[in-house]
C-alpha positions in Angstrom: -24.3 4.3 10.5 -22.1 1.3 10.6 -18.3 1.2 10.8 -18.2 -0.2 7.3 -20.1 2.6 5.7 -18.2 5.2 7.6 -14.9 3.6 6.5 -16.0 3.5 2.9 -16.9 7.3 3.1 -13.3 7.9 4.5 -11.9 6.6 1.1 -12.2 9.6 -1.2 -9.0 9.4 -3.3 -8.0 7.1 -6.2 -4.5 5.6 -6.6 -3.2 3.4 -9.3 -1.7 0.0 -8.5 0.6 -1.9 -10.8 1.4 -5.3 -9.4 4.9 -6.7 -9.4 5.4 -9.2 -12.3 9.1 -10.0 -12.6 12.6 -8.8 -12.6 15.1 -9.4 -15.4 18.8 -10.3 -15.3 19.6 -6.6 -15.2 17.3 -5.8 -12.2 14.7 -4.0 -14.3 11.2 -4.5 -12.9 8.1 -5.3 -15.0 4.6 -4.8 -13.7 1.2 -6.2 -14.5 -1.6 -4.1 -15.8 -2.7 -1.1 -13.8 -5.8 -0.8 -11.8 -7.5 2.1 -10.0 -8.0 1.6 -6.3 -10.3 3.7 -4.0 -8.2 4.9 -1.1 -7.5 7.7 1.4 -4.0 9.3 1.1 -2.8 11.1 4.1 0.4 13.1 3.5 2.2 13.3 6.9 5.9 12.7 7.1 7.0 10.3 9.9 9.8 7.8 10.7 8.9 4.2 9.8 10.9 1.2 10.8 10.8 -1.2 7.8 11.5 -4.9 8.3 13.2 -7.3 6.0 11.5 -7.2 2.6 11.7 -8.8 -0.8 14.2 -6.2 -1.8 16.5 -6.1 1.3 17.2 -8.2 4.4 18.1 -5.1 6.3 15.9 -3.5 9.0 16.1 0.3 8.6 14.4 3.5 9.8 13.3 5.7 6.9 11.2 8.9 6.5 7.8 8.2 4.9 5.8 10.9 3.1 2.3 9.4 3.3 0.1 6.6 4.3 -2.5 5.2 1.9 -5.6 3.5 3.5 -7.7 1.2 1.4 -10.0 -1.8 1.5 -8.8 -5.5 1.5 -8.6 -6.0 -2.3 -6.2 -6.1 -4.0 -3.5 -7.4 -1.6 -0.5 -5.2 -1.9 3.3 -6.0 -1.7 6.3 -3.7 -1.3 7.3 -4.8 -4.8 4.2 -3.2 -6.4 4.2 0.3 -7.9 1.7 3.0 -6.7 0.8 6.2 -8.4 -0.6 8.8 -6.0 -3.3 11.3 -6.9 -0.6 14.0 -7.5 1.1 11.8 -10.1 4.1 10.8 -7.9 5.3 7.2 -7.7 7.0 6.8 -4.4 8.6 3.6 -3.2 6.4 1.4 -1.1 8.1 1.1 2.3 5.7 -1.2 4.1 2.2 -2.8 3.8 0.1 -3.4 6.9 -2.9 -5.6 6.8 -5.6 -5.4 9.5 -8.1 -8.3 10.0 -11.8 -8.0 10.7 -12.7 -7.6 14.4 -14.7 -10.8 14.3 -13.2 -14.3 14.6 -13.3 -14.6 10.9 -9.7 -14.1 9.7 -10.7 -12.1 6.7 -8.9 -8.9 5.9 -10.7 -5.6 6.7 -8.3 -3.0 5.3 -4.7 -2.3 4.4 -2.3 0.6 5.0 0.4 1.1 2.4 3.3 3.4 3.7 5.2 5.3 1.1 
């Protein structure tokens, strides 16, 4: 069994992604249409150091509630909105992208920390 097929078997949850669209003058966010994304949600609290983001230039240490593992598409941002299988919509704290192990710079998978 290849790593790719084993990784795909690991993804047994479904999350909903709504991509960031815009923010109005009052700071209210609008999102693009929603899409279902096959993922693996691992609920495990841990401290995460977040870097400067689109929302804040501050580096901070925060408590995360879960990590969401998924394939390379769609590419996520900390401005997107995620709905977990339990219906909660936690703030996206960080998005980590991992490249393929070959010299090809394509993306292999992503981890969204919430």
